[in-house]
N, C-alpha and C positions, 0 to 999 in steps of 0.2 A: 502495499500499500503507500510507505516512503515513496519509494522509487518509482511509483505513478507518477505521483503529486511533483517531488523532484523533478521528473521528466517533462510532466506539463507546465510546472512554473520556467525553464528554459525553454520548453519551445515559443510559450506565449513574450518570455523577454525578448527572443530575437524576432518574435514577430513584429514587435513595439517598437525594437532599433531600427529594424528597416522604416517604417510607418516616420520615423523621426528624421530620415534622410531628405536634404532639399537638391532638387535639379536648379543645378545655374550655368546657365545658359550661357555658351558663344555663337554658336552658329546656329542653334536649333533650341527650338522648344520643348521638344518631348526629347525623352531620356536616347540615347543611339548606340549603340556599343562602339569600341575605340577601332579603330581600322588601323590594323598593325602591317608593314610592306619592307619586307627587306632589301635593302638598295643594292648591298655590295657586300660579301663577306670572302676573304683571302685565309689563309695559316695565321696572319697576324693582324688582321682589322675588320671585327659587321662594322657596317653602317646599320642602321633600321630607323624607319620612319615610321613616327605613330601622326596618326592627326586625332583629334578631343573635338566633338562639338557640343562638347559640354561635362561637368563632374556632378558628382554629386557634396553635398558639404553635412557634415554634421557636429554640433554642438556639446561640445562637452567639456566638463569641470576639471581643471588643475590647480595642484597648488601653487601656481601664479596668477591664477582667475580664469576667465573666458580662451577659449583657444575652438579652434574647431579640425575637424578629421579630413578631409581630405581623399576621397575613392572614386575608381571608376568599375566597372563593370569586369567582372572576371579580373578585378585587378588583383592581386596579391599584396596585403599592406608591411609593410615596411616597420619591423619589429628591432626594441632594442638590447 
């Protein structure tokens, strides 16, 4: 029973976290995936082009005050 309650609470937290994100438009009012293009690659160098039509921002509280977490669809967050 405790396990079910914990799982339900975790699911609700994830849903509410997703709803708290705000789309910030650069060139599109609707959320769109990031476009990725491999421009060139060799044994020493890789050049990748990313095109963003916007991004999500989420307000977070830190010990230093309010900050914003910036994300895009299918992005991996940078962790400390």
